[in-house]
C-alpha atoms as one frame of an Amber mdcrd trajectory, in Angstrom:
protein
  71.002  52.356 -27.150  73.918  53.307 -24.973  73.340  50.293 -22.843  73.216
  48.060 -25.875  76.510  49.609 -27.064  78.058  49.021 -23.728  76.714  45.323
 -23.892  78.175  44.932 -27.480  81.414  46.319 -26.297  81.710  43.451 -23.587
  81.505  40.908 -26.217  83.446  42.600 -29.078  86.093  39.934 -28.903  83.764
  37.069 -28.821  83.419  35.697 -32.443  80.308  33.781 -31.616  78.251  36.838
 -30.519  77.149  39.640 -32.667  74.892  42.675 -31.734  72.880  44.119 -34.637
  70.251  46.896 -34.636  67.461  46.996 -37.087  66.474  50.524 -37.755  62.912
  51.444 -38.306  63.334  55.066 -39.692  61.693  55.425 -43.162  64.608  57.776
 -43.961  67.931  55.786 -43.729  69.828  58.977 -44.057  69.017  59.535 -40.399
  71.133  56.591 -39.035  74.632  57.720 -39.610  74.097  61.246 -37.874  72.350
  59.523 -34.981  75.302  57.041 -34.472  77.884  59.728 -34.746  75.943  62.052
 -32.339  75.550  59.292 -29.667  79.004  57.830 -30.415  77.671  54.241 -31.188
  79.561  51.836 -33.044  77.399  48.818 -33.125  76.130  47.704 -36.725  72.793
  49.325 -37.557  70.777  48.334 -40.607  68.166  50.216 -42.288  65.300  47.732
 -42.056  62.017  49.645 -42.280  60.379  47.594 -45.032  61.720  44.267 -43.501
  60.578  45.038 -40.035  57.139  46.375 -40.941  56.333  44.020 -43.848  58.142
  40.823 -43.004  58.282  40.732 -39.380  55.086  42.602 -38.687  56.366  44.653
 -35.837  54.474  47.705 -34.702  56.279  48.528 -31.348  59.885  48.830 -30.507
  62.397  48.047 -28.998  62.404  44.273 -29.630  65.063  41.850 -28.639  66.058
  38.578 -30.236  68.841  36.198 -29.344  69.452  33.841 -32.431  71.571  30.748
 -32.266  74.159  29.958 -34.603  71.843  27.939 -36.705  69.647  30.994 -37.308
  66.965  29.772 -34.796  65.491  32.323 -32.453  66.250  31.103 -28.901  64.852
  33.968 -26.808  62.794  37.198 -27.618  61.494  40.033 -25.595  59.881  43.410
 -26.005  60.892  46.761 -24.506  63.790  48.019 -22.789  64.588  49.146 -19.163
  66.899  52.040 -18.912  68.689  50.689 -15.726  71.478  48.105 -15.420  68.617
  45.641 -14.915  68.155  45.192 -18.825  71.857  44.979 -19.540  72.408  42.301
 -16.998  69.226  40.478 -18.146  70.470  40.415 -21.727  73.991  39.479 -20.707
  72.406  36.450 -18.828  70.263  35.509 -21.856  73.092  35.711 -24.133  75.106
  33.493 -21.837  72.191  30.945 -21.472  72.189  30.569 -25.286  76.016  30.283
 -25.530  76.099  27.654 -22.769  73.397  25.653 -24.232  75.540  23.827 -26.619
  73.769  25.114 -29.520  76.926  25.593 -31.620  77.246  25.834 -35.361  78.865
  22.912 -37.183  82.291  23.516 -38.733  81.988  24.702 -42.268  82.040  21.987
 -45.003  85.392  21.989 -46.852  85.612  20.968 -50.374  88.616  19.054 -51.830
  90.007  22.375 -52.876  90.007  23.756 -49.592  87.081  26.325 -50.009  84.090
  26.260 -47.859  80.727  25.395 -49.646
């Protein structure tokens, strides 16, 4: 996760990129101590039931790059503890960003509030 944290930090000022981790521990109370111990700041969601029941995932890590419309653009399995993984993920993020898959502007009602 340190390489994911480093990658997330490179994009922290890019509003069109968000890194999120889904945690598969059955005890969500383990998340915060782990993040503090490893000095990680990226968002981590407790997602045991979602990952096992809805996504049907039985091995980790998994990586998804989702476009602004919620469509999975790239996915992969595994992790390489070298700079190769980090650069590959950065290249993949940039590929999706440069693909022109941009979210439409939010619809605005006459009162000025987004729908």
